[in-house]
N, C-alpha and C positions, 0 to 999 in steps of 0.2 A: 470343206467339202464342195465339190463342183455342183452347181445347180443348173439343170437343163429343163427348158420348157419347149414342148412340141405344140405348135398351133395349127389348127385347121378351121374351117368355117363353123361346123356344128359340133365339133368334139364328139363325134358319134361313131367314127370308123377308123380312118387312117391315123389320126393323132392318138387315138386310144391304142391301136395296134403298135404304133411306134413307142408309146410309153411302156407298154408291156414288154416289148422286145428289148428296149434299152435297159430296163430293170433286170431282165433275164441275163443279158450279155454282161452287164456290170457285175452282177453277182458271180457269174462264172469266171470273171477275171479278178475277183477280189477288189473291185473298184468301188469306192464309196461315192455314189451320186445321189443327189436329191432330184428325182425326175418327176415332172408334172406334165399334164397335157391340159389344153383349154381350147375354147373356140371363140370366134368373134360373136357367135350366137350359141345359146344353149339348146340342146335337143334331147336325145336319149342315145345310149349306146346301142347300136344296131345288132340284132340277133346274128346277122352274118359275121360280124366282127367277133362276137363271143364264140360262135361255133368254129370259125376258122382257127382262132387262137387256141381253143380248147384242144384241137387236134394235135397241136405241138406242145401241149402241157402248160400253157399259159392261161390263167384264169382271169377273164375280164368281167365275170358275172357280178362282181361287187363294185365295178367302176360306175361312175356317174358322169354325165356330161356337165361341163361347167364353163362359164365365161371367164375371161382373163381376170375380171375384177373379183372373182370368187377364189382365186388362187392366193395362197399365202405369199405376201411380199412380192407382188407381180412385177416389180421393176428391178428386182435384185437377182437376175439370172446371169450366169456366165455365158451360157449358150442358149440362143433362141432359134429353133428350127421350124420353119413353116413347111407343111407337107401338101399344100394345095395352093394353086395360083391365086384364088380369091383371098385367102388369108395372107399371102405374101403381099398382095396389093394393099390390103387394109391394115397390115401389121403396124402397130404404133412405133414411134421412135424410141429406142432404148439408149441408155447411157453409153458413152464411147467405149467403156470397158467390156460391153457385151458383144460377143461374137454372134452375128446374125447370119444364118444360113437358110438356103431354100433348096428343097428337093421335092419336085412335084411327082405325085403318084396318082394314077387315075382312080376315080371314085368307083368302087365296086357295087355301089347301091343299085338295086334293080336287076342285078345279074345273078346267075346261078352260083352255087358254092364254089365251083371250080375257079371262077373269076376272083372270088374272095381269096382263095388259096394263092393265086398268082400274085395278087397285090400284097398279101401277107408275107410271102416269101421274098419279094423285092424289098419290102420295108425291113424285114428281118436282116437281110444281107447289108442294107445300108446302116442299120443300127449296130450291127457287128463291127463294121468298119469304123463308125463313130466311137464305139467303146474302145476299140484298139488304139485309136489316136489319143483319146483321153487317158487311157492307161499308160501310154508312152509319155505322157506329160506334154504333148504338143497341142497347139491351138488348132482346132479343126477348120478345114476349108470346105467349100461346096464340092470340090473334087473328091473329098473323102466320103461324102454321102451320096454322090452321084453314081450313075452306072447301075446296071442290073434292073432298071425299072422296066415295067411292062408297057407296051404300046397302048395308047388310048383306043378304046373300042366303043363304038356308038351304043347307047342304051338300047336294049331290045334284042341284041344279037347274042346268041347262045355261045 
């Protein structure tokens, strides 16, 4: 079974949404994945992430924020995907057999639900592409998870 880890700084929004989407897309393709998300710091799953994902039928209400050292066997992942620049910069070194990917998505925290939806949809499209590549038996590249991201928007703009 392929193990995938999605990392972000607080494991409170983007990585949680990516985990939910990847589980969803894997199930839809009959793909057996062991999907986890974690952060470089622990926080809480943000209500905006829970609400935005609930709109597409993915329940994050039972998810909990966790640090990398709280994940089962944290050094044995086939794919490690960072979804924010800070996590990418602080991501620990993984064994050579691990495929390390980075796809930055803007932080929707502090924005209205519409912004959460935009980020949710961009992450969903990226996780669909990742699931397609894994289902095809290929090793994913950053190009596979890139594209379709939303432009950064300063906090405070509606």
